[in-house]
C-alpha positions, 0 to 999 in steps of 0.5 A: 474747687472740690473738697476730697472728703467731708464727713460728720460723725453723729451720735445716735439716741439710746432707745432708737434703732437706726438702719442704713441700707444704701442711701435709705435710712430707717429709724425705729423707736417707741412711737413708730418707724420713719423711713427716708431716702437720700438717693438724690445726694451722693452720700455714704453712711458708715456705722462706726459703733452701736451709737455712732454714724458717720456721713461722708461726701466725696469730691463735693463742691461748696454747695454740695458740702452743705448737704452733709449737715442737712442730712444729719439734721434730718436723721436727728429730726427722725430720731426725735420724732420716733422718741418724743413726736412733734406738736404744732399749735395753731390759733384762729385770728379774726376781727369780726366773723368768728372762724369755726373749725370742725374736725371729723373723719378720725381727726384727719379732716379739718373743716373751716367755716365762716371765714370772713363770713363766706359760706364756702367750707374749706376742707383740709385733709391731714397728711399721713401720720398726722392727727389734728384735735381741738385744744382743751385749754385754749379757745380757737386753737388746733393741735397737730401731732405726729412723728414726722416733722415735715408732715406735721409742718406741711399739714399746718401749712395747708391749714394756714394756706387755706385761709389766705385772704384774696382780693383784699388788703392783707395789711388790714384783713389779718384773719386766718389760722396761724401757727402759734407754737411748735416743737417736740411733745413735752411729756 
């Protein structure tokens, strides 16, 4: 059975400008601009006031109804990204061979050396808008920062997947680079 109309009203942040054009949402804030396209969902965006946005979905099945809150969460993540930004912290874990991470190319390229004693150099390029730097306080820690939550988390996933242990028992060989903390940047 289809629901005739499902809607959710969301509050917009004070120092953020949200522009909707069709199903494209553009969020501008002090840290920059993020743009996202929701053309794959039959949504309708309505501006109720300067600080209120209504998201409507008409004649939807139960699986399609979940998209309303998902889209509102995406817009909230965009607003947090352009005001505070996102930070992921990653730690190197090793039993015997110390993993050596070298960051080059303007904090855009991570080179991972000596993983399980291998001579092969793993190179991971950060996605657009994401920077990587070694932590000043903690040994063997990388800090990834950016405005777009999805790009920062995907960059962290690329680093973690590059240090996957092959042809060994992963219960015993736990070496790798793993996410230790994630969230908005606390000023």
